[in-house]
C-alpha positions in Angstrom: -18.4 -11.6 -1.9 -17.3 -13.4 -5.1 -14.0 -14.9 -4.8 -13.8 -15.9 -8.5 -12.8 -12.4 -9.4 -9.6 -13.1 -7.6 -8.5 -16.3 -9.7 -7.5 -14.5 -12.8 -3.8 -13.4 -13.0 -1.9 -12.4 -16.2 1.7 -12.1 -15.6 2.0 -9.9 -18.9 0.2 -7.3 -17.0 2.1 -7.2 -13.6 3.3 -3.6 -14.3 -0.4 -2.7 -15.3 -1.2 -1.1 -11.8 2.4 0.2 -11.2 1.8 3.9 -11.5 -1.4 3.9 -9.7 0.4 1.7 -6.7 3.5 3.8 -6.5 1.3 7.0 -6.3 -0.9 5.5 -3.5 2.2 4.0 -1.7 4.9 6.6 -2.4 5.2 8.5 1.1 8.6 9.8 1.1 7.4 13.3 0.7 6.1 13.1 4.2 9.4 12.3 5.6 10.5 16.0 6.2 7.1 16.4 8.0 7.4 13.4 10.0 11.1 14.6 11.2 9.8 18.1 12.2 6.8 16.4 14.4 9.7 14.0 16.1 12.0 16.7 16.9 13.6 15.6 20.4 12.4 12.0 19.5 14.2 11.2 16.5 14.7 7.5 17.4 11.3 6.9 16.6 11.5 8.0 13.3 12.4 4.5 12.1 9.2 3.0 13.3 7.1 5.9 12.3 8.2 5.4 8.7 7.8 1.7 8.8 4.5 1.6 10.1 3.5 4.8 8.5 4.1 3.0 5.1 2.8 -0.7 6.3 -0.6 0.3 7.6 -1.6 2.3 4.6 -0.3 -0.4 2.1 -2.4 -2.9 4.1 -5.7 -0.9 4.0 -5.2 -0.5 0.0 -4.7 -4.1 -0.2 -7.8 -5.0 1.8 -9.7 -2.4 -0.1 -8.8 -3.7 -3.4 -9.5 -7.2 -2.6 -12.6 -6.4 -1.2 -13.5 -4.5 -4.3 -12.5 -7.0 -6.7 -14.4 -9.9 -4.8 -17.5 -7.8 -5.0 -17.5 -6.4 -8.5 -15.2 -9.0 -10.2 -14.7 -8.2 -14.0 -17.0 -5.2 -13.9 -14.8 -3.3 -11.4 -14.8 0.4 -12.6 -12.0 2.8 -13.0 -13.1 4.7 -9.8 -13.7 1.5 -7.3 -16.3 3.3 -5.3 -18.6 3.8 -8.3 -18.8 0.1 -9.1 -19.2 -0.7 -5.4 -22.2 1.8 -5.1 -23.8 0.0 -8.3 -23.3 -3.4 -6.9 -24.0 -2.8 -3.2 -26.9 0.0 -3.6 -27.0 3.5 -3.0 -27.0 3.3 1.0 -23.1 2.3 0.6 -22.0 5.1 -1.8 -22.0 7.8 1.0 -19.8 5.7 3.5 -17.4 4.5 0.6 -17.1 7.8 -0.8 -16.2 9.4 2.3 -13.4 7.0 2.3 -12.4 7.9 -1.2 -12.4 11.6 -0.5 -10.2 11.5 2.6 -7.8 9.1 0.7 -7.4 11.2 -2.3 -7.6 14.5 -0.4 -4.8 13.5 2.3 -2.5 12.2 -0.8 -3.2 15.5 -2.6 -2.7 17.6 0.6 0.6 15.9 1.3 2.2 16.0 -2.3 0.8 19.8 -2.6 2.6 20.8 0.5 6.0 19.0 -0.3 5.9 20.5 -3.8 5.1 24.1 -2.2 8.0 23.7 0.1 10.5 22.5 -2.5 9.6 25.7 -4.5 9.8 27.8 -1.3 13.4 26.4 0.2 15.0 24.8 -2.9 14.2 27.1 -5.4 13.5 30.2 -3.3 10.6 31.3 -5.2 8.1 33.8 -3.5 5.2 32.5 -1.4 2.3 33.2 -4.0 4.4 32.0 -7.0 5.1 28.7 -5.1 1.3 28.2 -4.3 0.6 29.0 -8.2 2.9 26.4 -9.5 1.7 23.8 -7.0 -2.1 24.4 -8.0 -1.2 24.8 -11.9 0.1 21.4 -12.1 -3.2 19.4 -12.3 -4.6 22.1 -14.7 -1.7 21.3 -17.0 -2.6 17.6 -17.2 -6.0 18.6 -17.8 -5.4 20.8 -20.8 -2.8 18.5 -22.3 -5.7 16.2 -22.6 -5.1 13.8 -19.7 -8.7 13.4 -18.3 -8.8 9.7 -17.6 -8.4 9.3 -13.8 -6.6 6.2 -13.9 -4.1 7.3 -16.6 -3.3 10.5 -14.8 -2.7 8.6 -11.5 -0.4 6.1 -13.4 1.5 8.8 -15.3 2.1 10.9 -12.1 3.1 7.8 -10.4 5.5 6.2 -13.0 6.9 9.3 -14.4 6.9 11.8 -11.5 7.4 9.6 -8.3 9.5 6.7 -10.3 12.0 9.4 -11.6 11.8 10.9 -8.0 12.5 7.4 -6.8 15.7 7.2 -9.1 16.9 10.7 -7.7 16.5 9.6 -4.1 18.8 6.5 -5.0 21.5 8.4 -6.3 21.0 11.2 -3.3 21.4 8.3 -0.9 24.7 7.2 -1.9 26.0 10.9 -2.0 24.8 11.4 1.3 26.3 8.4 2.7 29.5 8.9 1.1 30.1 12.6 1.6 27.5 13.6 4.2 28.7 15.1 7.4 25.4 15.0 9.3 24.7 11.8 11.5 21.5 10.2 10.3 18.7 8.9 12.6 19.5 5.5 11.5 21.7 3.7 8.9 20.8 1.0 6.4 23.1 -2.0 6.3 25.3 -1.9 3.3 24.2 -5.3 1.6 20.7 -4.2 1.8 21.4 -0.7 0.7 23.2 -2.3 -2.3 20.6 -4.6 -3.1 17.8 -2.0 -2.9 19.8 0.3 -5.2 19.9 -2.3 -7.7 16.4 -3.6 -7.3 14.5 -0.1 -7.2 16.0 1.4 -10.3 14.9 -1.8 -12.2 11.2 -1.4 -11.0 11.3 2.4 -11.4 12.4 2.0 -15.0 10.5 -0.9 -15.8 7.5 0.5 -14.7 7.9 3.9 -16.3 8.6 2.3 -19.7 5.4 0.1 -19.6 3.2 3.0 -18.2 4.4 5.2 -21.1 3.5 2.4 -23.8 0.4 1.7 -22.3 -0.8 5.4 -22.0 0.5 6.6 -25.5 1.2 3.7 -27.6 -1.5 1.2 -26.9 
């Protein structure tokens, strides 16, 4: 490990990994599935969401820390490639298995959530809903977005960032007009703080990402 790679910090680039980090950590699409799994045990939902968000974030943080410690300034866009080059071919299989399951589970979760949205919200037919879900990556490809990091950044900042803004508005609408008793309720001071802080982050990250990808 080479810890010198961890000493460089540029505040001007604080939003540089924003889209990728949001894509990796945004787990709200899994909430409906978690709710279905915990039918009859709804009191566990709060803990499930907390630890389900915390554990992956810690794993990603450790992985990023180890990667930068090993490869430093020559860290590759796909981290497992750089790790394989630095640590030898024998490690490539192990780290690429990790990468495969990380990407595949994210793709599966987001894909199923998108497909269910087409099914239940838009009332699209089953096969058409699957087509729209599968076609989304192809649209990015034919638009010329073939850089792995840029795609993750754009999907995270634009798609999930705007979705996050919608959730903030929907939260207050549900809190004010909803008739359903929720599994748990956020304290009003915390909810107000989050409703101010999160949109600032979402909008700031979105603007930075769009400038970084299209105007750099």
